[in-house]
C-alpha positions in Angstrom: 9.3 -11.3 10.3 6.5 -9.0 10.0 5.3 -5.7 9.2 2.8 -3.3 10.9 2.1 -0.9 7.7 0.4 2.2 8.6 -1.5 3.8 5.6 -3.8 6.6 6.6 -6.6 8.6 4.2 -6.7 11.2 7.6 -3.5 11.7 9.5 -6.0 12.5 12.8 -6.8 8.5 12.5 -3.0 8.4 13.2 -2.9 8.9 17.0 -5.9 6.2 17.2 -3.9 4.0 15.7 -0.9 4.4 18.4 -2.9 4.1 21.6 -2.8 0.9 23.0 -5.9 1.1 24.4 -7.7 2.3 21.3 -6.0 -0.6 19.2 -6.9 -2.8 21.8 -10.3 -2.1 21.4 -10.0 -2.7 17.6 -8.2 -5.9 17.8 -11.1 -7.3 20.7 -13.5 -6.8 17.4 -11.6 -8.4 15.4 -9.7 -11.5 17.2 -12.9 -12.3 19.5 -13.3 -12.7 23.7 -9.7 -13.8 24.1 -7.8 -12.1 27.1 -6.9 -8.8 25.4 -4.2 -7.8 27.7 -2.2 -11.3 27.4 -2.7 -10.9 23.9 -1.5 -7.6 23.6 1.5 -8.6 26.0 2.6 -11.4 24.0 2.6 -9.5 20.9 4.7 -6.6 22.4 7.1 -9.0 23.7 7.7 -10.9 20.6 7.8 -7.7 18.1 11.1 -5.9 18.2 10.1 -2.6 16.6 12.9 -1.6 13.7 11.2 1.5 12.6 8.4 3.1 11.5 7.2 3.5 8.0 3.6 5.8 8.0 2.0 6.6 4.4 -0.6 8.8 3.5 -3.4 7.3 0.9 -3.2 9.2 -2.3 -5.0 7.2 -4.6 -6.1 3.8 -5.6 -8.2 1.9 -8.3 -10.4 0.1 -6.0 -11.9 2.6 -3.6 -12.6 0.9 0.1 -10.7 -0.9 2.7 -7.3 -2.3 1.8 -5.9 -5.6 2.1 -7.9 -9.0 1.1 -5.8 -12.0 2.6 -4.3 -12.1 -0.5 -0.3 -10.6 -1.6 0.9 -7.0 -1.9 3.7 -6.1 -4.0 5.5 -3.1 -2.1 7.2 -0.6 -4.8 9.5 1.8 -3.1 9.9 4.9 -5.0 12.1 7.5 -4.4 10.9 10.6 -5.9 13.0 13.6 -6.2 11.5 16.4 -4.9 11.3 18.6 -7.9 9.8 15.8 -9.8 7.0 15.1 -7.5 3.9 17.0 -9.2 4.5 15.2 -12.5 5.1 12.1 -10.9 2.1 11.8 -8.9 0.7 12.9 -12.2 2.1 10.0 -14.1 1.1 7.3 -11.6 -2.5 9.1 -11.7 -2.4 9.6 -15.3 -0.3 6.7 -16.7 0.2 3.9 -14.7 -3.1 4.1 -12.2 -5.7 3.1 -16.1 -2.8 0.4 -16.5 -3.9 -1.1 -13.3 -7.5 -0.7 -13.1 -7.4 -2.4 -16.8 -5.2 -5.5 -14.8 -7.5 -5.6 -12.5 -10.7 -5.5 -14.5 -8.8 -8.4 -16.7 -8.5 -10.3 -13.3 -4.5 -10.3 -13.4 -4.6 -8.4 -10.1 -7.2 -7.5 -7.3 -5.8 -3.8 -6.7 -3.5 -0.8 -6.8 -2.8 2.1 -4.8 -0.5 5.4 -4.2 0.3 6.5 -0.9 3.2 8.8 0.2 5.6 9.0 3.3 4.8 11.2 6.2 7.4 12.2 8.4 10.6 10.8 6.2 13.9 11.5 8.3 17.3 10.0 8.3 19.0 8.4 5.4 18.7 4.9 5.6 14.8 4.7 4.4 13.0 3.2 1.4 11.6 6.3 -0.8 9.2 8.5 -0.2 6.3 7.5 -2.5 5.2 3.6 -2.3 2.8 1.8 -4.9 1.2 -1.0 -3.7 -0.3 -4.1 -6.2 -3.0 -6.3 -4.3 -3.1 -10.0 -5.7 -5.0 -12.8 -4.7 -2.0 -15.4 -4.6 1.5 -15.9 -6.0 -0.4 -17.4 -9.1 -2.1 -14.7 -10.3 0.8 -12.2 -9.5 2.6 -14.6 -11.9 0.0 -14.4 -14.7 0.3 -9.9 -14.0 1.1 -8.8 -18.2 1.7 -5.5 -17.7 2.1 -4.8 -21.4 -1.3 -6.1 -22.8 -2.9 -3.8 -19.6 -0.9 -0.9 -21.0 -2.6 -1.6 -24.5 -6.0 -2.1 -22.9 -5.6 1.5 -21.0 -3.7 3.3 -23.1 -4.6 2.6 -26.8 -3.0 4.3 -29.6 -0.7 5.9 -27.4 3.1 5.2 -28.3 3.7 3.0 -25.0 7.2 2.6 -25.4 7.9 6.4 -25.0 5.0 7.1 -22.6 6.4 4.3 -20.2 9.9 5.0 -19.9 9.4 8.6 -20.0 7.3 8.4 -17.1 9.4 5.4 -15.3 12.8 8.2 -15.5 10.4 10.4 -12.8 11.2 8.3 -10.2 13.8 5.2 -8.7 12.7 2.4 -7.4 14.2 1.9 -4.2 13.2 -1.7 -3.6 10.5 -3.9 -4.1 9.2 -6.3 -1.6 6.6 -8.9 -1.4 4.3 -9.6 1.2 2.0 -12.0 2.3 -1.2 -9.6 3.4 -2.5 -11.6 6.8 -4.9 -8.9 8.6 -6.1 -5.6 8.3 -8.1 -3.1 10.8 -9.4 -1.1 8.3 -13.2 -2.0 8.4 -13.1 -2.8 12.5 -11.5 1.1 12.7 -14.1 2.4 10.6 -17.1 0.7 12.9 -15.2 1.9 16.0 -14.7 5.9 15.2 -18.6 5.6 13.4 
């Protein structure tokens, strides 16, 4: 199974992505001179849409295009609306600095925070996600969150700070995905 994940930093780009003609242009730039109509038809015949999850980027450790061909750990967070502001603050002020230290130490590649757009229904995986990017399973296995936390927050009582920030949300689930392709660069070039 494959997931097509859409994480946007600007909602006007969403209409662009959902246009077959415009996406075909991006795919042609990425894939070369192959028969794009045949490729799109094969993809659409093989891919059975199971739903849609659209997220808007809120923050990240390393600004720039997403995806490096590595692994992504997707953490689906359910946050009660009354905790939303405090949760976002905790992600930015507690967890982002930890992930930044982990990236500097080579334990991971990047970290991102995104909020769900247009959530509906009762069967959905949360209203926020964090994405932990790694080069490989090996790098993922060497992640030392405690070491990174100590570097990011020297002198703080981490045994209080971390559980308090974690209590603001529930991790609905966490999945590990292999990053196959990102159209970010091509989409930015196409839009100028």
